[in-house]
PyMOL commands that place a pseudoatom at each C-alpha (Angstrom):
pseudoatom trace, name=CA, resn=MET, resi=1, chain=A, elem=C, hetatm=0, pos=[-3.389, 6.848, -7.939]
pseudoatom trace, name=CA, resn=ASN, resi=2, chain=A, elem=C, hetatm=0, pos=[-1.145, 9.245, -6.150]
pseudoatom trace, name=CA, resn=LYS, resi=3, chain=A, elem=C, hetatm=0, pos=[-0.031, 6.915, -3.405]
pseudoatom trace, name=CA, resn=VAL, resi=4, chain=A, elem=C, hetatm=0, pos=[-1.101, 3.638, -1.871]
pseudoatom trace, name=CA, resn=LEU, resi=5, chain=A, elem=C, hetatm=0, pos=[-0.925, 2.896, 1.850]
pseudoatom trace, name=CA, resn=ILE, resi=6, chain=A, elem=C, hetatm=0, pos=[-0.701, -0.759, 2.801]
pseudoatom trace, name=CA, resn=TYR, resi=7, chain=A, elem=C, hetatm=0, pos=[-0.901, -2.290, 6.239]
pseudoatom trace, name=CA, resn=LEU, resi=8, chain=A, elem=C, hetatm=0, pos=[0.072, -5.949, 6.098]
pseudoatom trace, name=CA, resn=GLY, resi=9, chain=A, elem=C, hetatm=0, pos=[-1.134, -6.780, 9.577]
pseudoatom trace, name=CA, resn=THR, resi=10, chain=A, elem=C, hetatm=0, pos=[0.209, -9.962, 11.106]
pseudoatom trace, name=CA, resn=SER, resi=11, chain=A, elem=C, hetatm=0, pos=[1.829, -11.352, 7.960]
pseudoatom trace, name=CA, resn=ASN, resi=12, chain=A, elem=C, hetatm=0, pos=[4.207, -10.024, 5.346]
pseudoatom trace, name=CA, resn=GLU, resi=13, chain=A, elem=C, hetatm=0, pos=[4.180, -13.081, 3.069]
pseudoatom trace, name=CA, resn=ASN, resi=14, chain=A, elem=C, hetatm=0, pos=[2.633, -11.103, 0.176]
pseudoatom trace, name=CA, resn=LYS, resi=15, chain=A, elem=C, hetatm=0, pos=[4.840, -8.014, 0.546]
pseudoatom trace, name=CA, resn=GLN, resi=16, chain=A, elem=C, hetatm=0, pos=[7.075, -8.802, -2.435]
pseudoatom trace, name=CA, resn=ILE, resi=17, chain=A, elem=C, hetatm=0, pos=[4.120, -9.637, -4.697]
pseudoatom trace, name=CA, resn=ILE, resi=18, chain=A, elem=C, hetatm=0, pos=[2.425, -6.362, -3.756]
pseudoatom trace, name=CA, resn=GLU, resi=19, chain=A, elem=C, hetatm=0, pos=[5.620, -4.380, -4.349]
pseudoatom trace, name=CA, resn=ASP, resi=20, chain=A, elem=C, hetatm=0, pos=[6.126, -6.031, -7.745]
pseudoatom trace, name=CA, resn=ILE, resi=21, chain=A, elem=C, hetatm=0, pos=[2.588, -5.252, -8.903]
pseudoatom trace, name=CA, resn=PHE, resi=22, chain=A, elem=C, hetatm=0, pos=[2.769, -1.585, -7.966]
pseudoatom trace, name=CA, resn=ASN, resi=23, chain=A, elem=C, hetatm=0, pos=[6.291, -1.205, -9.392]
pseudoatom trace, name=CA, resn=GLN, resi=24, chain=A, elem=C, hetatm=0, pos=[5.053, -2.619, -12.705]
pseudoatom trace, name=CA, resn=ILE, resi=25, chain=A, elem=C, hetatm=0, pos=[2.316, 0.004, -12.938]
pseudoatom trace, name=CA, resn=GLY, resi=26, chain=A, elem=C, hetatm=0, pos=[4.526, 2.806, -11.605]
pseudoatom trace, name=CA, resn=VAL, resi=27, chain=A, elem=C, hetatm=0, pos=[2.613, 3.633, -8.432]
pseudoatom trace, name=CA, resn=LYS, resi=28, chain=A, elem=C, hetatm=0, pos=[4.312, 4.643, -5.192]
pseudoatom trace, name=CA, resn=ILE, resi=29, chain=A, elem=C, hetatm=0, pos=[3.394, 2.573, -2.159]
pseudoatom trace, name=CA, resn=SER, resi=30, chain=A, elem=C, hetatm=0, pos=[4.046, 2.986, 1.543]
pseudoatom trace, name=CA, resn=PHE, resi=31, chain=A, elem=C, hetatm=0, pos=[3.826, 0.159, 4.021]
pseudoatom trace, name=CA, resn=ILE, resi=32, chain=A, elem=C, hetatm=0, pos=[2.588, 1.299, 7.402]
pseudoatom trace, name=CA, resn=GLY, resi=33, chain=A, elem=C, hetatm=0, pos=[2.786, -0.347, 10.800]
pseudoatom trace, name=CA, resn=ASP, resi=34, chain=A, elem=C, hetatm=0, pos=[0.898, -0.307, 14.077]
pseudoatom trace, name=CA, resn=ASN, resi=35, chain=A, elem=C, hetatm=0, pos=[2.600, 2.919, 15.184]
pseudoatom trace, name=CA, resn=ASP, resi=36, chain=A, elem=C, hetatm=0, pos=[1.199, 4.671, 12.111]
pseudoatom trace, name=CA, resn=LEU, resi=37, chain=A, elem=C, hetatm=0, pos=[-2.434, 3.714, 12.706]
pseudoatom trace, name=CA, resn=ASP, resi=38, chain=A, elem=C, hetatm=0, pos=[-3.050, 6.624, 15.078]
pseudoatom trace, name=CA, resn=ASN, resi=39, chain=A, elem=C, hetatm=0, pos=[-2.069, 9.154, 12.398]
pseudoatom trace, name=CA, resn=THR, resi=40, chain=A, elem=C, hetatm=0, pos=[-4.548, 10.791, 10.057]
pseudoatom trace, name=CA, resn=LEU, resi=41, chain=A, elem=C, hetatm=0, pos=[-4.655, 9.777, 6.397]
pseudoatom trace, name=CA, resn=LYS, resi=42, chain=A, elem=C, hetatm=0, pos=[-3.309, 13.210, 5.517]
pseudoatom trace, name=CA, resn=GLU, resi=43, chain=A, elem=C, hetatm=0, pos=[-0.270, 12.665, 7.744]
pseudoatom trace, name=CA, resn=LEU, resi=44, chain=A, elem=C, hetatm=0, pos=[0.328, 9.203, 6.334]
pseudoatom trace, name=CA, resn=LEU, resi=45, chain=A, elem=C, hetatm=0, pos=[0.029, 10.379, 2.732]
pseudoatom trace, name=CA, resn=GLU, resi=46, chain=A, elem=C, hetatm=0, pos=[2.458, 13.252, 3.299]
pseudoatom trace, name=CA, resn=THR, resi=47, chain=A, elem=C, hetatm=0, pos=[5.127, 11.094, 4.948]
pseudoatom trace, name=CA, resn=SER, resi=48, chain=A, elem=C, hetatm=0, pos=[7.286, 8.478, 3.301]
pseudoatom trace, name=CA, resn=ARG, resi=49, chain=A, elem=C, hetatm=0, pos=[7.452, 5.200, 5.201]
pseudoatom trace, name=CA, resn=GLU, resi=50, chain=A, elem=C, hetatm=0, pos=[10.385, 2.924, 4.484]
pseudoatom trace, name=CA, resn=GLU, resi=51, chain=A, elem=C, hetatm=0, pos=[10.168, 0.497, 7.419]
pseudoatom trace, name=CA, resn=TYR, resi=52, chain=A, elem=C, hetatm=0, pos=[7.348, -1.249, 9.116]
pseudoatom trace, name=CA, resn=LYS, resi=53, chain=A, elem=C, hetatm=0, pos=[6.953, -4.074, 11.572]
pseudoatom trace, name=CA, resn=ILE, resi=54, chain=A, elem=C, hetatm=0, pos=[4.488, -6.932, 11.483]
pseudoatom trace, name=CA, resn=GLY, resi=55, chain=A, elem=C, hetatm=0, pos=[1.289, -5.676, 13.072]
pseudoatom trace, name=CA, resn=LYS, resi=56, chain=A, elem=C, hetatm=0, pos=[-1.509, -6.948, 15.250]
pseudoatom trace, name=CA, resn=ARG, resi=57, chain=A, elem=C, hetatm=0, pos=[-4.578, -6.253, 13.103]
pseudoatom trace, name=CA, resn=ASN, resi=58, chain=A, elem=C, hetatm=0, pos=[-6.135, -7.357, 9.807]
pseudoatom trace, name=CA, resn=PRO, resi=59, chain=A, elem=C, hetatm=0, pos=[-4.448, -6.089, 6.623]
pseudoatom trace, name=CA, resn=PHE, resi=60, chain=A, elem=C, hetatm=0, pos=[-5.872, -3.237, 4.557]
pseudoatom trace, name=CA, resn=MET, resi=61, chain=A, elem=C, hetatm=0, pos=[-4.990, -1.054, 1.580]
pseudoatom trace, name=CA, resn=TYR, resi=62, chain=A, elem=C, hetatm=0, pos=[-5.913, 2.599, 1.006]
pseudoatom trace, name=CA, resn=ILE, resi=63, chain=A, elem=C, hetatm=0, pos=[-5.641, 4.057, -2.499]
pseudoatom trace, name=CA, resn=ASP, resi=64, chain=A, elem=C, hetatm=0, pos=[-5.360, 7.833, -2.834]
pseudoatom trace, name=CA, resn=GLY, resi=65, chain=A, elem=C, hetatm=0, pos=[-6.670, 8.963, -6.208]
pseudoatom trace, name=CA, resn=ASN, resi=66, chain=A, elem=C, hetatm=0, pos=[-9.093, 7.751, -8.825]
pseudoatom trace, name=CA, resn=ASP, resi=67, chain=A, elem=C, hetatm=0, pos=[-7.210, 7.195, -12.097]
pseudoatom trace, name=CA, resn=LYS, resi=68, chain=A, elem=C, hetatm=0, pos=[-9.215, 4.629, -14.072]
pseudoatom trace, name=CA, resn=ASN, resi=69, chain=A, elem=C, hetatm=0, pos=[-6.266, 3.670, -16.295]
pseudoatom trace, name=CA, resn=GLU, resi=70, chain=A, elem=C, hetatm=0, pos=[-4.083, 2.910, -13.290]
pseudoatom trace, name=CA, resn=MET, resi=71, chain=A, elem=C, hetatm=0, pos=[-6.866, 0.828, -11.744]
pseudoatom trace, name=CA, resn=LYS, resi=72, chain=A, elem=C, hetatm=0, pos=[-7.140, -1.169, -14.992]
pseudoatom trace, name=CA, resn=LYS, resi=73, chain=A, elem=C, hetatm=0, pos=[-3.382, -1.790, -14.897]
pseudoatom trace, name=CA, resn=PHE, resi=74, chain=A, elem=C, hetatm=0, pos=[-3.650, -2.847, -11.255]
pseudoatom trace, name=CA, resn=ARG, resi=75, chain=A, elem=C, hetatm=0, pos=[-6.429, -5.311, -12.031]
pseudoatom trace, name=CA, resn=LYS, resi=76, chain=A, elem=C, hetatm=0, pos=[-4.458, -6.748, -14.947]
pseudoatom trace, name=CA, resn=HIS, resi=77, chain=A, elem=C, hetatm=0, pos=[-1.255, -7.238, -12.946]
pseudoatom trace, name=CA, resn=SER, resi=78, chain=A, elem=C, hetatm=0, pos=[-2.939, -8.500, -9.808]
pseudoatom trace, name=CA, resn=LYS, resi=79, chain=A, elem=C, hetatm=0, pos=[-4.540, -11.399, -11.714]
pseudoatom trace, name=CA, resn=LYS, resi=80, chain=A, elem=C, hetatm=0, pos=[-1.152, -12.921, -12.593]
for i in range(1, 80): cmd.bond("trace and resi %d" % i, "trace and resi %d" % (i + 1))
show_as sticks, trace
zoom trace
């Protein structure tokens, strides 16, 4: 995984859990907000996002890359 984009939608109750999981496996994440949804994936992946606001849509996650070892680590840590 090179970078993970996460849109939390209308709730940020799982933000800390998500951050902890990706920190444990050493993967950079960026939370995006409603204002970012009009950008292309390329633009979002090239820009670091530090702030976001609670959005209006359903949450989603986009993973850039296909490292099988990192995905195994993600599965392991997300089951805790």
